N, C-alpha and C positions, 0 to 999 in steps of 0.2 A: 504494500500498499502505499502510495506516494502522496503527500501531503506539502504543500510547497509553501515554505516560509517568503516574506517581505526581505530582498538583500541587495546589498551595492548600496549602502546609502552609509554615506558620513558620519552623521549626526544621528545620535541617541537621545529624545525627546521621552523624559521621562516623567512631563508636568502633561501630558496630554501637547493637542494640537492646538489649542486655545492662548495659550502662555505664548508660543512661538509665532503667530497669528497677530497678537497684539501687537510683538514688536515691527513684523515685516508691516504690519502696516503701519505705523510711524515713519519706519524709512522709505517707502513709496510713499505716503505722504507729504516728506521734501521731498521728493523726487518729483513729482506734480509743481510744485507752486517753483522748483528752477526752471522744471521745462517751461512753464508759463514765463518767466522770466526771462529767458534765453531766447524761445521764438519769437515774443511781442513786449514783451514787458521793459526789455531795454532799451529799446527802440521807440518805444510809447512814451516812456519819462526822458529822454537826451532828446527829442525834435521836440518835446515840447516846451522842455527849459530853453532848447539850443534857439528857438523859431521866436520865442518871446514878442509875438507880435502886439498884446496884450502891452507887456511893459515899457517895451520901444516905440510905441506909437506916440505919436506929438498930441496928437487928434482925440485919443483917450480920454473922456474925463475921469474926474477921481471915484466918480459917486454911480458909473457907467456899470447895469449888469453885467456887461461879459469882463469887465477891466474889476474886480473888485481887488486891491495892493493886497500881498499877501504869500508868505512864504508858500504857503501849505499851496494855494492856486497855481503858485509859477510851476508846480509839475502838471498841471489842468489840459486836459484837452481844447480848452478855449485860448490860451498860448500859439495855436495854429489852426486857427478856424479861418483863416486865408490864407491855407494854401492849401488847395485843393489834389497835389501830388502827394503829400505825405499824408493827406487826412486819407488815400485810397488804395494807400501803402499799408498802412493804418489797419484799415478793415481786414484787408487781403492776410497780416500778417493774426489779428483775431482769430478769424475762420480759420485759419493753420494748424495755429492754437488748439481749436477745438476740437478739431479731425482730430489731429496727436494727441488729445487727452483722452478721447473715447474709443483710439486705438489702444492707446496706453490699460485704460479701466479693462480690456480683453485681457489684456498679458497678465494686469494684477491678476482676474480671475482665473487665469489658468495657474499661475506661481500659487496660488490660496490652494488652488485645489489637489496642487500636487503636493506643496505641504503638508495640506491635512492626511494626505495617503503616507506621505513618508513618516509620520509621527504615530498615524494610526499601526504601521508594522512595525515601530518599534517600543512599541509601548506594552510592556508585559503584562496580560491580564491574563486571574484564570481560565477564560474562555478560548484564550490563544492556546492552550496546551489541553483540552479539553475535546475528545471529537465525540461524534454518536454514530452508531455501525448498529445496524438496522437487517431484518431479517433474524433475529437472534430466535434457537428454539427456546421453546417457554422451561424445559425442564434442564435448559442447560444451567452448569452451576456456574459459580465465578472460577472458579480451579479449573476447569475443561475452557472458558473462557481467555485464562491467562496465556493457558497451555498455547492454547490456540493464536494468542498474538505474537509470542515468544516464536511459534510457529513460522510465521510472515517474516519476523523479523530478524532471524535469520541469527546462525551460532554466530555470529562478527560483533554483532550488536546485541550490549547489554539493555533488557526492557524494564523500565522504573515506572514501577505502574503507583499512582498513588491513591486511586482508589476506582473502582466497580459500583456505577449508580446502575440499579434494574426498576423501572418505574414501574406503578400498577397500576391497573384501574380502579378506580377508588370512588368513582361517582357512586353507586349504591349505597355504600356506605356514608357516603358525605351527605345523599338524603338521609340517612335515618339517623343520623346525628342532629340533622336540622331537623327533621320532625320531632326527635326526642326535648330538642331545645325550646321548642315551638310547645310541646301540651306539658311539659313543665313549667316555663311560664304562665300558662292557662290554670294550673294548678293553682301556682302561690298565690295567684289575683284572687282565684275563689278563699281561699284560706285565709286569705288577709281579712277579709269581711269579719268583722268584729262581733254581729247578731249571729243569733243561732241560724243555722243551714238551714236550708227550705229542703221538702224530700228531693225536690227535681235537681238542688244545687249539689245534695250527694251522689245521688245518682249520677250526676257529670260526673263527677269527681273518683267515682267507682271508675266508670267508662274509661275515662284518661289513664287509671292505672291502670287496669287491661290492658288500654294500646301501650303504653308505656314499658309494661313488661314484656311485648311481643316483639316490640321495636328493641329492648334490650337482647334478650334472645337471639336475635338475627343480627345483633353487633356482634355478640360472643360466639356466636358461629362463622360466621364473617373471619374475625380475627383466629379462631382455632383451625379452621380449613385452609389459612392465605387467602390472599383476595389474589385476584385474577394476574398475572404478568403479563406486563405491556412485551409485544415481538421486536423490543429495540433496548438496548443498552446505554450510557455514558461512560467512556471510560476518559480518567483525570490523569496522566503521567504529573510526574515530578515536574519539568522544565519545559519550556516550548521546543527546547531541543530533541527531546524525547519524542515528540510525536511524530519525528521524522524518521522514524521505524523502519519505514520504508524503502529510505535511502533514496539518493537519485536516480 
């Protein structure tokens, strides 16, 4: 039997994918800001300051809506409003930035999915070294199952089985326990009545006792005769590596 494991990863993620993805998200967020500045940001700010239409215009009024003086406003778009060529270039660069950010988001999605898969593969959990084996004979014992697994692994490989779990069909048992609990609750409700019980209430208690006795006998029979075994088992190995008892 061959059970593949994830391999070829340089890092081992012990805390799950959430911690790794958070720090990688911060890194990529900084990358998005740098992308926006490099593609269009530096050009936009530089041309706004260099052009200086607002501050250099002699006809500009101090109280003009377009030419309110200030350090911050010297970086704004109004400083090159009279230069259509620069404005067109800025619009083209802004559109290019949006397109590149959309492509970058697709790249982020791919990297995040890849990292999540890597973290899940490298995080060792009990489920990583537990296998389900189906079509097991009902009468097979744990010792027979162990010998069968050892035979598959071969003589050169040591099989270290931590536990063999055999599920049972417990639907009938669960229903009986549930019904018994309901009957006991009904009986307790009647017995709490402080006044003298009526004849009808006494008969009801008697019927409940009869049903409880029958249910208790059925539960006892199920425990004595063993529950019906399921045709599959779960084998838990001591380590995830022992799960590869079939070899490559």
